C-alpha positions in Angstrom: -3.4 -12.8 -37.4 -1.4 -14.7 -34.8 -0.2 -13.3 -31.4 3.3 -12.0 -31.0 5.5 -14.0 -28.7 9.0 -13.6 -27.5 11.7 -16.1 -28.2 10.6 -18.2 -25.2 7.0 -18.5 -26.5 5.6 -16.0 -23.9 3.0 -13.5 -24.8 3.2 -10.1 -23.2 -0.6 -9.7 -23.1 -1.3 -13.1 -21.4 0.1 -12.6 -17.9 -0.7 -14.9 -15.0 -0.4 -14.7 -11.2 1.6 -17.5 -9.5 0.9 -18.4 -5.9 2.9 -21.3 -4.7 1.3 -24.2 -3.0 3.6 -23.9 0.0 2.3 -20.3 0.5 -1.3 -21.6 0.5 -0.4 -24.2 3.1 0.9 -21.7 5.7 -1.1 -20.8 8.8 -1.0 -17.2 7.8 -2.7 -17.8 4.4 -5.3 -20.1 6.0 -6.2 -17.3 8.4 -6.7 -14.7 5.7 -10.3 -13.6 5.1 -11.8 -13.2 1.6 -10.9 -9.5 1.3 -7.3 -10.0 2.4 -6.9 -12.8 -0.2 -8.4 -10.7 -3.0 -6.3 -7.7 -2.1 -3.1 -9.8 -2.1 -3.9 -11.1 -5.5 -4.6 -7.6 -6.8 -1.3 -6.4 -5.4 0.5 -9.3 -6.9 -1.0 -8.5 -10.3 0.8 -5.1 -10.1 4.1 -6.8 -9.6 5.9 -6.8 -13.0 9.0 -8.8 -12.1 11.2 -5.8 -11.2 9.1 -3.4 -9.0 8.8 -5.2 -5.7 9.0 -2.3 -3.2 7.4 0.1 -5.6 3.9 -1.5 -5.9 1.5 1.4 -5.7 -1.9 0.7 -4.1 -4.1 3.2 -2.2 -7.2 2.4 -0.1 -9.4 4.1 -2.6 -7.9 2.1 -5.5 -8.4 -1.1 -3.6 -12.0 -0.3 -2.7 -12.8 0.5 -6.4 -11.0 -2.6 -7.7 -12.6 -5.0 -5.1 -16.0 -3.2 -5.4 -16.5 -2.8 -1.7 -16.5 0.0 1.0 -13.4 1.3 2.7 -14.0 -0.5 6.0 -13.1 -4.0 4.8 -10.2 -2.5 2.8 -8.6 -0.9 5.8 -9.0 -4.2 7.7 -7.5 -6.1 4.7 -4.4 -3.9 4.5 -3.9 -4.2 8.3 -4.5 -8.0 8.2 -2.0 -8.5 5.4 0.6 -6.5 7.2 0.0 -8.2 10.6 0.3 -11.6 9.0 3.5 -10.6 7.2 2.4 -10.8 3.5 3.1 -7.1 2.7 5.2 -4.2 4.1 4.8 -0.5 3.5 8.0 0.9 2.0 6.8 4.5 1.6 3.6 5.8 3.2 1.2 7.7 1.0 -0.3 11.1 1.9 -2.7 13.7 0.5 -0.4 16.6 1.3 2.8 15.7 -0.6 4.4 18.6 -2.3 5.9 18.9 -5.8 9.5 18.0 -6.3 12.2 20.6 -7.2 12.1 19.6 -10.9 8.3 20.4 -11.0 7.1 16.8 -11.1 4.8 15.5 -8.4 5.4 12.3 -6.5 2.9 9.5 -6.3 0.5 9.8 -3.4 -0.4 6.2 -2.8 1.6 4.0 -0.4 4.3 1.9 -2.0 4.3 -1.8 -1.0 6.6 -4.7 -0.9 5.5 -8.3 -1.2 7.5 -10.3 1.4 7.1 -13.5 -0.7 9.5 -12.0 -3.2 13.0 -10.3 -3.0 12.9 -6.5 -2.9 13.7 -4.7 -6.1 13.2 -1.1 -5.0 15.0 1.1 -3.9 17.8 -1.4 -4.7 17.9 -5.0 -5.6 18.1 -7.0 -2.4 20.7 -9.8 -2.4 19.4 -11.4 0.8 16.2 -12.7 -0.8 12.6 -12.6 0.3 11.9 -12.2 4.0 8.7 -14.3 3.9 7.6 -13.0 7.3 4.2 -14.8 6.9 6.0 -18.2 7.4 6.6 -17.3 11.1 3.1 -16.0 11.8 1.0 -18.1 14.2 -2.6 -17.4 15.3 -3.0 -16.0 18.8 -4.1 -18.7 21.3 -7.8 -18.6 21.9 -8.9 -17.5 25.4 -10.9 -20.2 27.2 -14.6 -19.4 27.2 -15.7 -18.6 30.7 -18.7 -20.5 31.8 -21.4 -18.6 33.6 -22.2 -21.4 36.1 -20.5 -24.6 36.9 -22.0 -27.7 35.3 -23.3 -28.9 38.6 -25.2 -25.7 39.3 -28.9 -26.0 38.2 -30.1 -23.4 35.6 -32.9 -22.2 37.9 -32.2 -21.6 41.5 -34.8 -22.2 44.2 -34.8 -18.6 45.4 -35.6 -17.4 41.9 -38.8 -19.5 41.5 -42.3 -18.5 42.4 -43.9 -20.2 45.5 -46.5 -22.7 44.5 -49.3 -21.0 46.4 -48.8 -17.9 44.1 -49.2 -20.0 40.9 -52.7 -20.4 39.4 -53.4 -23.8 37.7 -54.7 -22.3 34.5 -51.3 -20.5 34.0 -49.2 -23.7 34.4 -50.7 -25.6 31.5 -47.9 -27.1 29.5 -48.9 -29.2 26.5 -52.1 -30.2 28.1 -50.6 -31.3 31.4 -50.6 -29.1 34.5 -47.3 -28.6 36.3 -48.7 -30.5 39.3 -49.3 -33.6 37.2 -53.1 -33.4 37.1 -55.4 -32.7 34.2 
């Protein structure tokens, strides 16, 4: 039996995730670690075409989906927000109360992908913010050198006087430090 397709030949069961090449070439994407990239793909999988701004993902869900502990997940969420790929629209909480009509609100944080225009709470006419395009890595601090290049590694005042050294303790590859065998 054949698969059912819509009039455009698309199957509702065979979805795919599209990440544009220009996104992959940004400095922000190149700076993402493996957890941040995997989390972004998982969040993008939850986007159905009309729910940007209402994408639900909690830290526990992300840890379960990515099969890792909560420490890299918290860092991944923070990294994606810092680099401008996602924005929290509504913060989640464990102590949310029931609504007046008796239903309970979702407890997970609701996210918006900045790559796409916002759909929730209302369709945004201004388009996507794409904040990650403006992200730049922080300049690296110059490594401080302990000593200047001209300073020897061993200072004379830190060496042992020769009259304190016994010849049998100065053997180095069969040659004494004084040059005699």
